[in-house]
C-alpha positions in Angstrom: 62.4 121.0 167.6 59.3 122.2 169.5 57.0 124.8 168.1 53.6 126.0 168.0 51.0 124.5 165.7 49.1 126.6 163.1 46.3 125.8 160.6 47.0 127.3 157.3 44.2 126.9 154.5 45.5 126.6 150.9 43.5 126.9 147.8 43.8 123.7 145.7 46.2 125.4 143.3 48.4 126.4 146.2 48.2 122.9 147.7 49.3 121.4 144.3 52.2 123.8 144.1 53.3 123.0 147.6 53.0 119.3 147.1 55.0 119.5 143.8 57.8 121.6 145.3 58.1 119.2 148.3 58.4 116.3 146.0 60.9 117.9 143.7 63.0 119.2 146.4 62.8 116.0 148.5 61.7 118.1 151.6 58.4 118.3 153.7 55.9 120.6 153.0 56.4 121.9 156.6 60.0 122.8 155.8 59.0 124.5 152.7 56.4 126.7 154.4 58.7 127.5 157.3 61.4 128.6 154.9 58.9 130.8 153.0 57.9 132.6 156.2 61.5 133.2 157.2 62.3 134.5 153.7 59.2 136.7 153.7 60.2 138.2 157.1 63.8 138.9 155.9 62.6 140.5 152.7 60.2 142.7 154.5 62.8 143.8 156.9 65.2 144.6 154.0 62.6 146.6 152.2 61.7 148.6 155.4 65.5 149.3 155.9 65.8 150.4 152.3 62.8 152.7 152.5 64.1 154.3 155.7 67.4 154.8 154.2 65.9 156.4 151.2 63.7 158.6 153.2 66.6 159.9 155.2 68.7 160.5 152.1 66.0 162.3 150.6 64.4 164.3 153.5 67.2 164.4 155.9 68.5 167.9 154.9 65.1 169.3 155.3 64.5 167.7 158.7 67.9 168.7 159.8 66.8 172.4 159.1 63.5 171.8 161.0 65.3 170.4 164.1 
């Protein structure tokens, strides 16, 4: 797999958490960070979609009247 390299600076506590997770799960720290980024993106997308759906449900009738 080819990819772009990034430098991420962690606090000592964050570093310890990442190291412990990698050891516990038998995965590389890189894999754990990449998974965390993917999950973050998916969660943000899901949150955005829920907020849009809620706004449409709540304000849709008013917006239809203004159209």
